[in-house]
N, C-alpha and C positions, 0 to 999 in steps of 0.2 A: 504493500499500499504506500501511497505517497505520504511523505512526512513533511511537516512545514519547514520552509528554508531556514537554515541557520544563517546567522549574521555573516555577511561577506560571501554568500554564494549567490550567483546570478540565478534569478527565478527563470529565466528563459532556458536553462538547461534542464529544468525539472520536467518530466513528461506530464502531459495533461491529457485526460481522456476526453475527447469531444466526439459526440455522436449526432449525426443528422437522422431524425426520424421522419420518415414520409408517412403520415397518417392520412388514410383514405376512408371515405364512407361509400361503400358500394351501392347503396340505395340511392344517394344523390349524386354520385360521381364526383364529389368535391374531395379535393386533397390539399393538405398543407404541410409544409416542411418545418420542423422544429429542431433547432440546434440546442442540445443540452450539454452542459459542461460539468455538472454536479456528479461526482462519482457515486454518492449515495443514491441518486436518482437512477443511475445507469446500471447499478448492481444486478438487479433482476434480468437484465437483458443479456448479460455474459454467459458464455457456455450454453447457449440455447440452440436448438436446431429449428430448421424450417418447419413451420407448422405448429410450433409450440405456441401456447397461449400464455400472455403475461398480463397481470392485472395493472390497470393504469393509476392505482392508488399511489404508487410511489412517486409518479411524476409530478403530483400536486393536487390540489383541490379541483383543478380545472378538469381533471380526467378521472376523478373518483366515480367508481361504479363501472367504468368502461373496461372491456377486455380486449387486448390487442393480440392479433395473430401475426406471427412472423412470417412474412411472405417472400423474403429475399434479403439480400445484403452483400457486402464485398469486405474483403480484408484490407489492411493498411496500404497495400500496394495497388489495390483497385481491382483485383481479381474477383469475379462474381461467385456466389454460392450456387449450387445446383442441387435440386431435390434428388435424394437417393444415395448421395455420396456420404458415407457413414463414418468419416474420419475428420480429424480437426486440423489437418495439414493439407497443403496442396498436393494434388495428383495430377498426372497426365492421363487424358482420356483420348481414346481413339473413337472418332466418330466417322459415320458413313454419310453420304450426301443426304440432305433432308432432316438429319438429326439436329435438335436444338442444342445450343451451346449456353 
């Protein structure tokens, strides 16, 4: 976990977890992007698989009572997630023409 910076340490060197959440309502087609930097709010989203459901209570009172379903994502370098890959590291996949990536 992140520790508060000691005196004399540049705060720009400390890692910060920033996550963009693209929240969509399928019934209305409306979507909005929220950028969240608080680690305590992001904790329930770590180590989850696609299709997992997360309660919105930890994001604040604005999302109290909502349940979010993880529909996708990407890693730090921008590589996308794919449904059905059951490991936490990057793998190389062989695709035929017409298969989605």
